[in-house]
N, C-alpha and C positions, 0 to 999 in steps of 0.2 A: 110196479113202483120199479121192476128189474127193467122194463122198457125204458123208462124214465132214466135210470142212469145210464141207459146204454144210450140216448139220444142226447144224454150231455157230455158226455165221455166223449162222441163222434160229431160234437156240434162243428162244422164247419168255421172258416176265420173269413170274416167279410170284408168288403172294403173301409167298413170302419174301423177296424182292428188298424188300419194301417199301414203300410207298404212295407215288404220282406227288405233285406239290405241289398236285393238286387231290382229293387221298384217293384215286382211281381206279388198283385194284390190276393189276399188269400194266405200268406205264410207267414208264422210268426216272427217278430224283429229278435230274431235270438242270437244267429250268426250273422257273417259276411265274408267278405274280402280282406282280409287284413289290409291296413294302409302302412304307410310307410314306417321302417324301422329309424327309431331314434338313438341317437348314439353320442355319448359321453365324450369321445374321440376329438381334440381339437382340428379343426381344418387348417391345412396347410402341409408342407413336405415333413414326411415321415420324418421324426429325428428332429426337428427343429421346435422350443420349445413354444409354447404361447404367447405371444409379447402380451396379451392381458393379463395373464397370470405369472409373466414374470416379474419379480419387487426390482423396484430401483437398486442399482448400488449403491452404499455405502458413502461412498467417494464422490457422488454425482454433484453434490452439492459442497461439499469440500475444498477449499482452495488449497492450491499444491503449495507446500513450503521450498523454497530455496534451501540447497544445501548450507547446513552450518548458521541460519539464519531465523530468527524467530518468526518473522512475517512472511507472510504469503506473498507468490510473484505475483498476484494479481492486486494491487496498492488498495488498501482500503479508502472509504471515502474521505476520512479524516486526512489522508495525503494527500489527495487530489485537491481538498481545500488549502491545504499548508501549502501546496505548489502554485495555487491560483494566488495566494498572497505572495510568497515569494516573487513572483513574476511579475505580478501589480508595484509590488513596495520597492521592490530592484528597480523597475524600471522609472518610477517618480524621483526615487532618490538619484539616478544617473542625470535625470533630468535638471533637479534642481541643484547637482551639483557639477553639473558638466563643465562651467567656469573655472572652479577650485582644480576642476582635473586638470583642467588646461595649462591652468596657471603653477601647478606642482609640475609638472611634466616639463613647460617652460624653462623654469629656475632650475630645476636638474640637469638641460641640456645647456644651459647657460652657465653653471657654474663649475662642470666639469674641468680639473684639468688637463686631463686626457688630453691630447692633440686631436685625435678621429672623434672624441666624446665617450664617456664609459657609458654603456647601457643603462636606458633607462629602469627597464624592470628586473627583477628580481625573479628567477623561476626555480621551482621548487616541485619537485614529483610527489603528489600525496594522494591516499586512496579516497576513493569517492565512493559515490552508492553503490554497496553489492562487492566492494572491493577493487571495482574497477579504476585504474590509475589516471591521473589526469595531471597535467603541469600548471601549477598555481601561480599566477605572477602577483607581485608586489612592487610598488614604486622602491628604488633604491634611496632609502631615506630610515633616519630612526623615528620618526612622528607618528601619532596615529593618522597621517596622513596615507602610511603607505598601504593603509588597507582600502584605499579607493578602487584600485584593479580589480580587487575581489567583487564588487558588485556586476562585472561583466559575467564572471563565472554564476553568478545566482540568476541572473538573466538567462543565461544558457542552458540552465538547470542543474550543474555541477554541483552548486554548492547551494546553501539556503541561510536565509537572514539568520536564522539562530539555529544551532547544531551544536554539535561534538566538536572539540580542537581537531582540526586535520593534522593526521599522522601520516608520515611515509608508508608506503605496504609493506616495508620489511621491519616495522615496529612490533615490537611483542604484543602491545595491543590490541593489533588486526589480527590476530589467529586464538585460537581456543576459545574459551568463553567468553573473553572480551571480545570477539567478534563478533556481537550483536549489535555493537557502537556502528557499524558499515550499514545494517538495517536504516538508517536516514544517513540524509546528507551530511558533510562536514558545514558549519556555522563560521559565518562571518562575526558572529559572538555567541556567548552559551554562557551557563551559568557560572563557570569560571571566570568569565571577564567581569563578570559583576560583583566577586566577590571581593569583599573590603580587606583583604590580607593579599598585599603586593607579592610576597615570598611563597606563594601558595605550594606545597609541597605536589608532587606529582601525583601520588598515592591519593589524596584529597581531589585533585583537579579530574581523577580518574573515577572516582565515585562520583561528582559531580555530574559527569559525563553522561555515565550508564543511568544513573536518576533520572537524567533529562529524556534518555534513549526509554526507558520503560515507562513513563508518565508523563510526556509529551504531549501539549493540546494547544490550542490558539490562543487560548487566554493566557498562557504559561511564554509563547513567543511576545505577546503584546506586553507582557511584565518586564520581561528580560529586556526589550527593545526601549522600553523607557527608563531603564536603570541605566543601560549601557554607557552613557554619553555621562552625567553625573558619577559614574564610576572611574570613566577615563580619564575627567576632569579632577576628582579627589586624588588618585594614582600621581598626576602630574604637578598638583601642589604639594606633596608628601615630598617627591622626587626635588623638587626646585627649593624647599628647605632643607632638604638632606643635603644639597650641597654646601652651604656656607658653613654647616658644620662641620664637615670633611675638610674643607681649606682652613679652618682655623684650627 
């Protein structure tokens, strides 16, 4: 029995046991040349954060805000749609009203009592989008036709068909909290103009403008434009009926 145990203990490994780690038959596969060490250190220059593990900054997708204005510098899609509507509508109105535009200019030139002719246009500096000032032009007349040159500003992008009332850059409502009215272009018409009250106080006009700035959309612009001409007609009728009463 002792001989059998010795023979079993010193049994040699044959080729059927498999090659060793160095490929030499007869050696048990228990150890071998160690492979390359794995490291958890990121590749690259020491001290440089791994771009695969660096989180995106929280401001990567956040639009930047203009100082003092509630809207971002990059205009939203709604503003692009509003600008496209202004450009298309202003161009069509200029083409349709061009004969009236020329007639008003000719009547003002011929009816001027001055020898050299008085200026056809009035000039007024107002605050545009973001507070940038520009010179607003209107005809030298006291009728609604005086606003016809404003269509030129609409096409050029300085004004909008619908927006807050144009104000001078030094107006108190162009500073402080009310400065947010400058986040949109001033309008040729607006909620203040379609109001049924002809003697609307400035405080209420300001509230209407700020409400438009905070809640405007294309449907509101269409509604204001549809109500502008009837409102102007009603205002003219009230003024015409008030004149005989004052004369009496």
